[in-house]
C-alpha positions in Angstrom: 62.9 118.2 56.5 62.2 120.4 53.4 59.6 118.8 51.2 58.9 121.7 49.0 58.0 120.7 45.5 60.3 121.7 42.6 58.9 124.0 40.0 58.5 121.1 37.7 56.6 119.1 40.1 54.3 122.1 40.8 53.6 122.2 37.0 53.2 118.5 37.1 50.6 118.5 39.7 48.7 121.6 38.0 48.6 119.5 34.7 47.1 116.4 36.3 44.8 118.6 38.5 43.5 120.1 35.4 42.8 116.7 33.9 41.4 115.3 37.1 38.9 118.0 37.8 37.7 118.0 34.1 37.5 114.2 33.8 36.5 113.0 37.3 33.2 114.6 37.7 30.7 113.2 40.4 28.4 111.7 37.8 31.4 110.2 35.9 32.9 108.6 38.9 29.5 107.2 40.0 29.0 105.6 36.6 32.7 104.2 36.4 32.2 102.6 39.7 29.3 100.7 38.5 31.1 99.8 35.2 34.1 98.6 37.4 36.5 100.5 35.2 37.4 103.5 33.2 36.4 104.2 29.5 39.2 103.9 26.9 39.3 107.7 26.3 40.0 108.4 29.9 42.8 105.6 30.0 44.2 107.0 26.9 43.9 110.7 28.2 46.1 109.8 31.2 48.6 107.9 29.1 49.0 110.9 26.8 49.3 113.3 29.6 51.8 111.2 31.4 54.1 110.8 28.5 53.5 114.1 26.9 54.9 116.2 29.7 58.4 115.4 28.5 59.9 118.7 29.8 58.9 117.8 33.4 60.2 114.1 33.3 62.6 113.6 36.2 62.8 109.9 36.3 65.8 107.5 36.2 66.3 103.9 34.9 63.9 104.1 32.2 60.9 105.8 34.1 59.4 109.1 32.7 59.2 110.3 36.5 60.8 109.8 39.7 58.9 107.8 42.2 58.2 111.2 44.1 56.7 112.8 41.0 54.5 109.7 40.3 53.3 109.7 43.9 52.2 113.3 43.4 50.3 112.5 40.2 48.5 109.5 42.1 47.8 111.7 45.0 46.2 114.5 42.8 44.2 112.2 40.7 42.8 110.2 43.7 41.8 113.6 45.3 40.0 114.7 42.2 38.3 111.6 41.7 37.7 110.5 45.5 38.4 107.0 44.4 41.0 104.4 44.0 42.1 104.5 40.4 43.8 101.9 38.0 46.6 104.3 37.3 48.5 103.4 40.3 48.4 99.8 39.3 49.7 100.5 35.9 52.6 102.3 37.1 53.4 99.6 39.5 53.1 96.9 36.9 55.3 98.8 34.6 57.9 99.3 37.4 58.0 95.5 37.9 58.2 94.7 34.2 61.0 97.3 33.8 63.2 95.4 36.3 62.5 91.7 35.3 62.0 92.2 31.4 64.6 92.5 28.7 64.9 96.0 27.0 63.1 94.8 24.0 60.4 93.1 26.1 59.7 96.3 28.1 59.7 98.6 24.8 57.1 96.6 23.2 54.8 96.7 26.2 55.4 100.6 26.5 54.7 101.2 22.9 51.4 99.2 23.3 50.5 101.1 26.4 51.2 104.5 24.7 49.1 103.5 21.8 46.0 102.1 23.4 46.1 103.5 27.0 45.8 100.0 28.2 48.3 97.7 29.7 48.8 94.5 27.8 49.1 92.4 30.8 48.0 91.8 34.4 50.4 91.3 37.3 50.0 88.0 39.3 52.0 87.7 42.5 49.7 87.4 45.6 48.4 83.9 46.4 45.5 82.7 48.7 48.3 81.3 51.1 51.0 83.8 50.5 49.6 87.4 50.5 52.0 89.3 52.6 54.1 86.3 53.1 55.6 86.2 49.4 58.3 83.7 50.4 55.5 81.2 51.0 54.5 81.3 47.2 53.3 78.0 45.9 52.7 78.7 42.3 55.5 76.8 40.4 56.9 75.7 37.0 58.5 72.3 36.5 59.7 70.2 33.4 57.5 67.0 33.2 58.2 64.5 30.5 59.8 67.2 28.4 57.2 69.8 28.9 57.3 73.0 30.9 54.3 73.1 33.2 52.8 75.9 35.3 50.7 75.1 38.3 49.1 77.2 41.2 46.6 80.0 42.1 47.0 83.7 42.3 44.6 86.1 43.8 43.7 89.8 43.8 45.0 90.1 40.1 43.9 93.3 38.8 42.2 93.1 35.3 43.2 89.2 35.4 39.9 88.4 33.5 40.4 90.8 30.7 44.3 91.4 30.0 45.6 89.5 27.1 48.8 88.5 29.0 49.5 87.5 32.6 52.9 88.3 34.2 53.0 85.4 36.5 55.6 85.0 39.5 56.5 81.2 40.0 58.9 79.1 41.7 61.3 77.2 39.5 61.2 73.6 40.6 63.8 72.7 38.0 66.3 74.8 40.0 68.3 72.5 42.2 70.6 75.2 43.4 69.7 75.9 47.2 69.8 79.4 48.5 68.4 81.7 51.2 65.3 82.5 49.0 63.3 80.2 46.8 64.2 80.4 43.1 61.4 82.7 41.9 61.0 84.0 38.1 58.5 85.9 36.0 56.7 84.5 33.0 54.8 86.5 30.3 51.9 84.2 29.7 49.2 84.5 27.1 45.9 84.6 29.0 44.1 82.1 26.6 46.4 79.3 27.2 44.5 76.1 28.1 44.4 75.4 31.8 44.2 79.2 32.9 40.8 79.9 34.8 39.7 83.2 36.1 37.1 83.8 38.8 36.0 87.3 39.6 36.5 88.7 43.1 33.7 90.9 44.6 35.0 93.6 47.0 33.2 96.1 49.0 35.3 99.1 47.6 37.8 100.0 44.9 35.2 99.1 42.4 37.3 100.6 39.5 39.8 97.8 40.0 38.3 94.5 38.8 40.1 91.9 40.6 40.1 88.0 39.9 41.6 84.8 41.2 43.6 82.9 38.6 44.0 79.2 38.8 46.7 77.5 36.5 46.2 73.8 36.0 48.9 72.0 34.2 49.5 75.1 31.8 52.1 74.2 29.2 54.5 76.9 28.7 57.0 77.8 25.9 60.5 78.7 27.1 60.2 82.0 25.4 57.5 83.1 27.9 60.2 83.4 30.6 61.1 86.9 31.1 64.7 87.6 30.0 65.7 90.6 32.0 67.8 90.8 35.3 66.5 88.0 37.5 67.3 88.7 41.2 64.2 86.9 42.3 62.9 87.8 45.7 65.6 90.1 46.6 64.6 92.2 43.4 60.9 91.9 44.1 61.0 92.9 47.7 62.5 96.3 46.6 60.0 96.9 43.9 57.1 96.2 46.4 58.3 99.6 48.1 57.0 101.2 44.9 53.6 99.6 45.0 53.3 100.7 48.9 54.4 104.4 47.9 51.7 104.4 45.3 49.0 102.9 47.6 49.9 105.6 50.2 49.6 108.3 47.6 46.2 107.1 46.8 45.3 107.1 50.5 46.5 110.7 51.0 44.6 111.9 47.9 41.3 110.4 49.2 41.8 111.7 52.6 42.1 115.1 51.2 39.0 114.4 49.1 37.0 113.4 52.4 38.4 116.4 54.1 37.3 118.7 51.5 33.7 117.1 51.6 33.7 117.5 55.4 34.7 121.0 55.5 32.1 122.0 52.7 29.4 120.1 54.7 30.5 121.8 58.0 30.2 125.3 56.4 26.8 124.7 54.8 24.9 122.7 57.3 23.3 124.5 60.3 21.8 123.1 63.6 20.2 125.1 66.1 20.7 128.1 64.0 24.5 127.7 63.8 27.1 126.3 61.2 28.0 122.9 62.6 31.6 123.7 61.9 31.4 126.2 64.8 30.5 123.4 67.1 33.5 122.5 69.2 33.3 118.8 68.8 33.2 119.1 65.1 36.1 121.8 65.2 38.2 119.2 67.2 37.4 116.6 64.5 38.4 118.9 61.7 41.7 119.9 63.4 42.5 116.2 64.2 41.8 115.4 60.6 44.2 118.1 59.2 47.0 117.1 61.6 46.7 113.5 60.2 46.8 114.8 56.5 49.9 116.8 57.2 51.7 113.8 58.9 50.5 111.6 55.9 51.9 113.9 53.5 55.3 114.2 55.3 55.7 110.5 55.6 54.8 110.0 52.0 57.2 112.4 50.6 59.9 111.4 52.9 59.6 107.6 51.9 59.4 108.5 48.0 62.6 110.7 48.5 64.4 107.8 50.4 63.6 105.3 47.5 64.5 107.8 44.8 67.9 108.7 46.3 68.7 105.1 47.6 69.0 106.2 51.2 70.0 103.9 54.0 66.6 104.3 55.7 64.7 103.5 52.5 63.1 100.3 53.7 62.2 101.6 57.2 60.8 104.8 55.8 58.5 102.9 53.3 57.4 100.5 56.2 56.5 103.3 58.7 54.6 105.1 55.9 52.7 102.1 54.9 51.9 101.4 58.6 50.6 104.9 59.2 49.1 106.4 56.1 46.4 104.0 55.0 45.1 103.7 58.6 45.1 107.4 59.0 43.3 107.9 55.8 40.6 105.6 56.9 40.1 107.4 60.0 39.9 110.7 58.2 37.3 109.3 55.9 35.3 107.8 58.9 35.3 111.3 60.6 34.0 112.8 57.4 31.2 110.5 57.4 30.5 111.3 61.0 30.4 115.0 60.2 28.1 114.6 57.4 25.9 112.4 59.7 23.1 110.1 58.1 23.8 111.6 54.7 27.5 110.5 54.8 26.3 106.9 55.4 24.4 106.6 52.1 25.6 104.9 49.0 25.5 108.2 47.1 27.8 110.1 49.4 31.3 110.3 48.3 32.7 109.8 51.8 31.2 106.4 52.2 32.9 105.3 49.0 36.1 107.0 50.3 35.9 105.1 53.6 35.6 101.6 51.8 38.5 102.5 49.3 40.9 103.8 52.1 40.0 100.7 54.1 41.2 98.3 51.6 44.5 100.1 51.3 45.2 98.8 54.9 45.4 95.5 53.4 46.8 96.1 49.9 50.7 95.7 49.3 51.2 94.4 52.8 48.9 94.9 55.8 49.4 97.2 58.6 50.6 94.2 60.9 53.1 93.2 58.3 54.7 96.5 58.3 55.3 96.3 61.9 56.9 92.9 61.2 59.2 94.6 58.8 60.0 97.9 60.5 60.6 96.5 64.1 63.9 94.7 63.4 65.1 97.7 61.4 64.4 100.0 64.3 66.3 97.6 66.8 69.2 97.9 64.3 69.0 101.6 64.0 69.2 102.3 67.8 
Protein backbone atom coordinates (compact mmCIF):
# COMPACT_ATOMS: atom_id res chain seq x y z
CA UNK A 1 0.00 0.00 0.00
CA UNK A 2 1.31 3.46 -0.93
CA UNK A 3 1.77 5.75 2.05
CA UNK A 4 3.69 8.42 0.14
CA UNK A 5 3.13 11.84 1.67
CA UNK A 6 1.47 14.55 -0.37
CA UNK A 7 3.35 17.74 -1.19
CA UNK A 8 1.32 19.55 1.46
CA UNK A 9 2.16 16.93 4.08
CA UNK A 10 5.86 17.12 3.27
CA UNK A 11 5.77 20.88 3.69
CA UNK A 12 3.84 20.41 6.94
CA UNK A 13 6.49 18.05 8.32
CA UNK A 14 9.28 20.42 7.27
CA UNK A 15 7.60 23.36 9.02
CA UNK A 16 7.17 21.47 12.30
CA UNK A 17 10.64 19.96 12.02
CA UNK A 18 12.12 23.46 11.85
CA UNK A 19 10.02 24.52 14.85
CA UNK A 20 10.89 21.37 16.79
CA UNK A 21 14.63 21.41 16.18
CA UNK A 22 14.89 25.08 17.12
CA UNK A 23 12.69 24.77 20.21
CA UNK A 24 13.39 21.36 21.75
CA UNK A 25 17.10 21.53 22.46
CA UNK A 26 18.52 19.01 24.92
CA UNK A 27 18.88 21.65 27.63
CA UNK A 28 15.34 22.91 27.13
CA UNK A 29 13.79 19.45 27.24
CA UNK A 30 15.73 18.57 30.38
CA UNK A 31 14.50 21.74 32.07
CA UNK A 32 10.88 21.33 30.92
CA UNK A 33 10.80 17.76 32.20
CA UNK A 34 11.75 19.09 35.63
CA UNK A 35 9.16 21.87 35.31
CA UNK A 36 6.50 19.30 34.33
CA UNK A 37 5.33 21.35 31.36
CA UNK A 38 6.17 23.74 28.57
CA UNK A 39 6.57 27.51 28.93
CA UNK A 40 3.83 29.74 27.57
CA UNK A 41 5.85 30.91 24.57
CA UNK A 42 6.42 27.34 23.36
CA UNK A 43 2.76 26.40 23.72
CA UNK A 44 1.75 29.57 21.88
CA UNK A 45 4.39 28.95 19.20
CA UNK A 46 2.89 25.54 18.45
CA UNK A 47 -0.65 26.92 18.24
CA UNK A 48 0.40 29.82 16.00
CA UNK A 49 2.16 27.44 13.62
CA UNK A 50 -0.66 24.88 13.68
CA UNK A 51 -3.37 27.36 12.75
CA UNK A 52 -1.10 29.57 10.65
CA UNK A 53 -0.41 27.01 7.93
CA UNK A 54 -3.82 27.55 6.38
CA UNK A 55 -2.71 26.65 2.87
CA UNK A 56 -1.82 23.16 4.14
CA UNK A 57 -5.06 22.46 6.02
CA UNK A 58 -6.70 19.25 4.82
CA UNK A 59 -9.13 18.47 7.65
CA UNK A 60 -12.85 17.87 7.66
CA UNK A 61 -15.63 18.47 10.17
CA UNK A 62 -14.11 21.59 11.68
CA UNK A 63 -10.55 20.28 12.07
CA UNK A 64 -7.70 22.19 10.50
CA UNK A 65 -5.85 19.01 9.60
CA UNK A 66 -6.81 15.43 8.83
CA UNK A 67 -5.96 12.78 11.41
CA UNK A 68 -3.11 11.61 9.18
CA UNK A 69 -1.58 15.08 9.06
CA UNK A 70 -2.00 15.56 12.80
CA UNK A 71 -0.22 12.24 13.34
CA UNK A 72 2.68 13.46 11.19
CA UNK A 73 2.94 16.61 13.32
CA UNK A 74 3.00 14.65 16.59
CA UNK A 75 5.47 12.13 15.20
CA UNK A 76 7.92 14.82 14.08
CA UNK A 77 7.74 16.90 17.25
CA UNK A 78 8.13 13.79 19.44
CA UNK A 79 11.22 12.88 17.43
CA UNK A 80 12.69 16.36 17.82
CA UNK A 81 11.99 16.52 21.55
CA UNK A 82 12.65 12.88 22.34
CA UNK A 83 9.72 13.09 24.73
CA UNK A 84 5.96 12.85 25.11
CA UNK A 85 4.54 16.34 24.55
CA UNK A 86 1.26 17.97 25.66
CA UNK A 87 0.24 18.77 22.09
CA UNK A 88 -1.16 15.30 21.39
CA UNK A 89 -3.45 15.67 24.40
CA UNK A 90 -4.56 19.11 23.21
CA UNK A 91 -5.52 17.76 19.79
CA UNK A 92 -7.34 14.77 21.28
CA UNK A 93 -9.23 16.95 23.75
CA UNK A 94 -10.29 19.28 20.94
CA UNK A 95 -11.50 16.31 18.88
CA UNK A 96 -13.69 15.18 21.78
CA UNK A 97 -15.08 18.66 22.36
CA UNK A 98 -15.73 19.19 18.65
CA UNK A 99 -17.99 16.13 18.71
CA UNK A 100 -19.86 16.71 21.97
CA UNK A 101 -20.07 20.52 22.16
CA UNK A 102 -22.43 22.86 20.36
CA UNK A 103 -20.86 25.01 17.64
CA UNK A 104 -20.78 28.12 19.80
CA UNK A 105 -19.27 26.25 22.75
CA UNK A 106 -16.49 24.85 20.59
CA UNK A 107 -15.78 28.17 18.87
CA UNK A 108 -15.26 29.89 22.22
CA UNK A 109 -12.72 27.25 23.31
CA UNK A 110 -10.87 27.44 19.99
CA UNK A 111 -10.68 31.25 20.20
CA UNK A 112 -9.20 30.99 23.70
CA UNK A 113 -6.73 28.32 22.56
CA UNK A 114 -5.56 30.39 19.61
CA UNK A 115 -5.23 33.48 21.77
CA UNK A 116 -3.30 31.98 24.68
CA UNK A 117 -1.84 28.67 23.46
CA UNK A 118 -3.44 26.91 26.42
CA UNK A 119 -6.58 24.80 26.46
CA UNK A 120 -9.16 26.14 28.89
CA UNK A 121 -10.15 22.64 30.01
CA UNK A 122 -8.87 19.24 31.07
CA UNK A 123 -10.56 16.07 29.84
CA UNK A 124 -11.79 13.66 32.55
CA UNK A 125 -12.87 10.24 31.26
CA UNK A 126 -10.74 7.47 32.80
CA UNK A 127 -11.54 6.23 36.31
CA UNK A 128 -9.72 4.12 38.93
CA UNK A 129 -12.16 1.22 38.32
CA UNK A 130 -12.93 2.03 34.68
CA UNK A 131 -9.75 2.65 32.74
CA UNK A 132 -9.91 0.60 29.56
CA UNK A 133 -13.36 -0.62 30.64
CA UNK A 134 -15.16 2.66 29.95
CA UNK A 135 -18.60 1.05 30.25
CA UNK A 136 -17.90 0.52 33.94
CA UNK A 137 -17.87 4.28 34.49
CA UNK A 138 -19.16 5.13 37.98
CA UNK A 139 -19.04 8.93 38.01
CA UNK A 140 -22.63 10.11 37.76
CA UNK A 141 -25.05 13.02 37.88
CA UNK A 142 -28.43 12.83 39.66
CA UNK A 143 -31.10 15.29 40.69
CA UNK A 144 -31.49 15.28 44.49
CA UNK A 145 -34.08 17.55 46.13
CA UNK A 146 -34.18 19.70 43.03
CA UNK A 147 -30.38 20.05 42.87
CA UNK A 148 -28.25 18.49 40.11
CA UNK A 149 -25.34 16.70 41.82
CA UNK A 150 -22.09 15.24 40.44
CA UNK A 151 -20.27 12.47 42.31
CA UNK A 152 -17.37 10.21 41.40
CA UNK A 153 -13.66 10.10 40.68
CA UNK A 154 -11.51 10.51 37.57
CA UNK A 155 -7.86 9.59 37.21
CA UNK A 156 -4.96 10.41 34.88
CA UNK A 157 -6.51 13.78 34.06
CA UNK A 158 -3.85 15.75 32.20
CA UNK A 159 -3.60 19.27 33.62
CA UNK A 160 -6.40 18.45 36.04
CA UNK A 161 -4.89 20.55 38.83
CA UNK A 162 -4.55 23.70 36.77
CA UNK A 163 -7.13 23.94 33.96
CA UNK A 164 -9.94 26.41 34.74
CA UNK A 165 -12.58 23.96 33.44
CA UNK A 166 -13.00 20.18 33.49
CA UNK A 167 -14.82 18.36 30.69
CA UNK A 168 -16.28 15.48 32.70
CA UNK A 169 -17.89 12.32 31.35
CA UNK A 170 -20.63 11.08 33.68
CA UNK A 171 -23.53 8.65 33.74
CA UNK A 172 -26.92 10.41 33.83
CA UNK A 173 -28.86 8.60 36.57
CA UNK A 174 -31.92 10.74 35.89
CA UNK A 175 -32.21 8.93 32.56
CA UNK A 176 -34.63 6.06 33.01
CA UNK A 177 -34.60 4.84 29.41
CA UNK A 178 -32.88 1.42 29.29
CA UNK A 179 -30.44 0.77 26.46
CA UNK A 180 -27.41 -1.21 25.37
CA UNK A 181 -25.05 1.39 26.83
CA UNK A 182 -25.33 3.43 30.04
CA UNK A 183 -26.57 7.00 29.37
CA UNK A 184 -23.30 8.97 29.34
CA UNK A 185 -22.96 12.71 28.75
CA UNK A 186 -20.29 15.40 29.09
CA UNK A 187 -20.32 18.41 31.41
CA UNK A 188 -18.14 21.52 31.13
CA UNK A 189 -17.52 22.17 34.81
CA UNK A 190 -15.67 25.12 36.40
CA UNK A 191 -12.65 23.74 38.24
CA UNK A 192 -13.22 25.94 41.32
CA UNK A 193 -16.68 24.57 42.23
CA UNK A 194 -17.09 23.44 45.81
CA UNK A 195 -16.58 19.68 46.17
CA UNK A 196 -13.84 19.24 43.52
CA UNK A 197 -10.47 18.08 44.84
CA UNK A 198 -7.33 17.33 42.80
CA UNK A 199 -4.51 15.01 43.83
CA UNK A 200 -1.31 14.99 41.73
CA UNK A 201 -0.13 11.67 40.30
CA UNK A 202 3.62 11.10 40.26
CA UNK A 203 4.65 9.01 37.25
CA UNK A 204 7.99 7.49 36.26
CA UNK A 205 7.83 9.06 32.78
CA UNK A 206 5.96 11.49 30.53
CA UNK A 207 6.88 14.23 32.98
CA UNK A 208 5.75 17.11 30.75
CA UNK A 209 2.18 15.91 31.25
CA UNK A 210 1.09 16.71 34.81
CA UNK A 211 -1.62 14.16 35.68
CA UNK A 212 -4.05 14.30 38.58
CA UNK A 213 -6.86 12.36 40.17
CA UNK A 214 -10.04 14.38 40.54
CA UNK A 215 -12.65 13.62 43.18
CA UNK A 216 -16.18 15.04 42.88
CA UNK A 217 -18.16 15.05 46.14
CA UNK A 218 -21.72 16.32 45.85
CA UNK A 219 -20.69 18.97 43.33
CA UNK A 220 -23.73 21.08 42.51
CA UNK A 221 -24.04 21.65 38.76
CA UNK A 222 -25.95 24.19 36.75
CA UNK A 223 -27.91 22.71 33.81
CA UNK A 224 -26.02 25.11 31.53
CA UNK A 225 -22.82 23.12 32.16
CA UNK A 226 -24.23 20.21 30.13
CA UNK A 227 -22.64 20.14 26.68
CA UNK A 228 -25.26 20.80 24.06
CA UNK A 229 -23.81 19.23 20.93
CA UNK A 230 -24.59 15.84 19.43
CA UNK A 231 -24.94 13.34 22.28
CA UNK A 232 -24.54 9.77 21.11
CA UNK A 233 -22.89 8.72 24.36
CA UNK A 234 -20.53 5.78 24.44
CA UNK A 235 -20.95 4.97 20.74
CA UNK A 236 -19.66 8.44 19.90
CA UNK A 237 -16.89 8.26 22.49
CA UNK A 238 -15.59 4.86 21.35
CA UNK A 239 -14.93 6.14 17.83
CA UNK A 240 -13.17 9.22 19.17
CA UNK A 241 -10.86 7.03 21.26
CA UNK A 242 -9.37 5.96 17.94
CA UNK A 243 -8.05 9.51 17.55
CA UNK A 244 -6.32 9.33 20.92
CA UNK A 245 -4.80 5.94 20.09
CA UNK A 246 -3.49 7.27 16.79
CA UNK A 247 -1.86 10.26 18.52
CA UNK A 248 -0.31 7.94 21.12
CA UNK A 249 1.16 5.75 18.40
CA UNK A 250 2.42 8.77 16.46
CA UNK A 251 4.24 9.91 19.58
CA UNK A 252 5.65 6.40 20.08
CA UNK A 253 6.95 6.29 16.52
CA UNK A 254 8.58 9.71 16.85
CA UNK A 255 10.29 8.70 20.08
CA UNK A 256 11.45 5.40 18.58
CA UNK A 257 13.06 7.36 15.76
CA UNK A 258 14.79 9.59 18.32
CA UNK A 259 16.11 6.52 20.16
CA UNK A 260 17.36 5.09 16.87
CA UNK A 261 19.18 8.31 16.06
CA UNK A 262 20.90 8.30 19.45
CA UNK A 263 21.86 4.63 19.10
CA UNK A 264 23.33 5.12 15.62
CA UNK A 265 25.27 8.22 16.68
CA UNK A 266 26.76 6.31 19.61
CA UNK A 267 27.51 3.21 17.49
CA UNK A 268 29.47 5.43 15.08
CA UNK A 269 31.38 7.38 17.74
CA UNK A 270 32.11 4.71 20.35
CA UNK A 271 35.08 2.41 19.85
CA UNK A 272 35.90 -0.81 21.67
CA UNK A 273 38.98 -2.92 21.01
CA UNK A 274 39.97 -0.35 18.41
CA UNK A 275 36.77 -0.80 16.34
CA UNK A 276 33.52 1.17 16.03
CA UNK A 277 30.95 -0.76 18.03
CA UNK A 278 28.56 -0.30 15.09
CA UNK A 279 30.76 -2.81 13.26
CA UNK A 280 30.20 -5.53 15.84
CA UNK A 281 27.82 -8.16 14.49
CA UNK A 282 25.55 -8.18 17.53
CA UNK A 283 25.16 -4.40 17.46
CA UNK A 284 24.55 -4.52 13.71
CA UNK A 285 21.77 -7.05 14.27
CA UNK A 286 20.16 -4.85 16.93
CA UNK A 287 20.23 -1.81 14.64
CA UNK A 288 18.73 -3.78 11.76
CA UNK A 289 15.93 -5.17 13.94
CA UNK A 290 15.25 -1.68 15.30
CA UNK A 291 14.93 -0.31 11.78
CA UNK A 292 12.56 -3.13 10.81
CA UNK A 293 10.39 -2.23 13.78
CA UNK A 294 10.35 1.45 12.85
CA UNK A 295 9.34 0.64 9.27
CA UNK A 296 6.52 -1.58 10.52
CA UNK A 297 5.39 1.03 13.05
CA UNK A 298 5.24 3.71 10.37
CA UNK A 299 3.23 1.47 8.04
CA UNK A 300 0.68 0.57 10.73
CA UNK A 301 0.31 4.18 11.91
CA UNK A 302 -0.24 5.63 8.44
CA UNK A 303 -2.61 2.83 7.45
CA UNK A 304 -4.74 3.28 10.56
CA UNK A 305 -4.86 7.07 10.22
CA UNK A 306 -5.93 6.75 6.60
CA UNK A 307 -8.65 4.24 7.53
CA UNK A 308 -10.08 6.67 10.10
CA UNK A 309 -9.86 9.66 7.76
CA UNK A 310 -11.64 7.79 4.97
CA UNK A 311 -14.09 5.94 7.22
CA UNK A 312 -13.03 2.56 5.85
CA UNK A 313 -14.63 -0.69 7.00
CA UNK A 314 -11.39 -1.84 8.65
CA UNK A 315 -11.02 1.37 10.68
CA UNK A 316 -11.55 -0.12 14.14
CA UNK A 317 -9.42 -3.20 13.46
CA UNK A 318 -6.59 -1.14 11.95
CA UNK A 319 -6.47 1.14 14.99
CA UNK A 320 -6.56 -1.77 17.46
CA UNK A 321 -3.75 -3.61 15.65
CA UNK A 322 -1.72 -0.40 15.49
CA UNK A 323 -2.14 0.28 19.19
CA UNK A 324 -1.34 -3.34 20.02
CA UNK A 325 1.94 -3.23 18.09
CA UNK A 326 3.37 0.29 17.94
CA UNK A 327 3.89 1.32 21.59
CA UNK A 328 5.36 -2.09 22.47
CA UNK A 329 7.69 -1.97 19.46
CA UNK A 330 8.74 1.58 20.38
CA UNK A 331 9.55 0.46 23.93
CA UNK A 332 11.71 -2.34 22.55
CA UNK A 333 13.53 0.06 20.21
CA UNK A 334 14.23 2.43 23.12
CA UNK A 335 15.40 -0.51 25.26
CA UNK A 336 17.79 -1.67 22.54
CA UNK A 337 19.10 1.88 22.19
CA UNK A 338 19.83 1.88 25.94
CA UNK A 339 21.69 -1.42 25.52
CA UNK A 340 23.82 -0.03 22.69
CA UNK A 341 24.75 3.00 24.81
CA UNK A 342 25.69 0.68 27.66
CA UNK A 343 26.02 2.14 31.15
CA UNK A 344 25.73 5.65 29.75
CA UNK A 345 22.25 4.81 28.46
CA UNK A 346 21.10 3.85 31.96
CA UNK A 347 21.79 7.26 33.47
CA UNK A 348 19.17 9.93 34.12
CA UNK A 349 20.89 12.35 31.77
CA UNK A 350 20.82 9.99 28.76
CA UNK A 351 17.89 10.77 26.48
CA UNK A 352 17.29 7.11 25.68
CA UNK A 353 16.50 6.29 29.32
CA UNK A 354 13.81 8.99 29.32
CA UNK A 355 12.56 7.77 25.95
CA UNK A 356 12.16 4.25 27.32
CA UNK A 357 10.06 5.53 30.22
CA UNK A 358 7.83 7.63 27.96
CA UNK A 359 7.37 4.85 25.41
CA UNK A 360 6.54 2.35 28.15
CA UNK A 361 3.72 4.56 29.38
CA UNK A 362 2.14 4.52 25.92
CA UNK A 363 1.58 0.76 26.25
CA UNK A 364 -0.96 1.65 28.94
CA UNK A 365 -2.36 4.96 27.68
CA UNK A 366 -5.56 5.01 25.60
CA UNK A 367 -6.17 1.28 26.12
CA UNK A 368 -3.57 -1.30 27.13
CA UNK A 369 -1.89 -3.80 24.81
CA UNK A 370 -4.16 -6.50 26.20
CA UNK A 371 -7.37 -4.53 25.65
CA UNK A 372 -6.39 -4.13 22.00
CA UNK A 373 -6.44 -7.94 21.72
CA UNK A 374 -9.92 -7.92 23.28
CA UNK A 375 -11.05 -5.41 20.62
CA UNK A 376 -9.25 -6.88 17.63
CA UNK A 377 -9.85 -10.63 18.03
CA UNK A 378 -13.64 -10.56 17.44
CA UNK A 379 -13.12 -8.30 14.43
CA UNK A 380 -10.61 -10.76 13.02
CA UNK A 381 -13.05 -13.65 13.54
CA UNK A 382 -15.70 -11.66 11.65
CA UNK A 383 -13.24 -10.72 8.90
CA UNK A 384 -12.28 -14.29 8.06
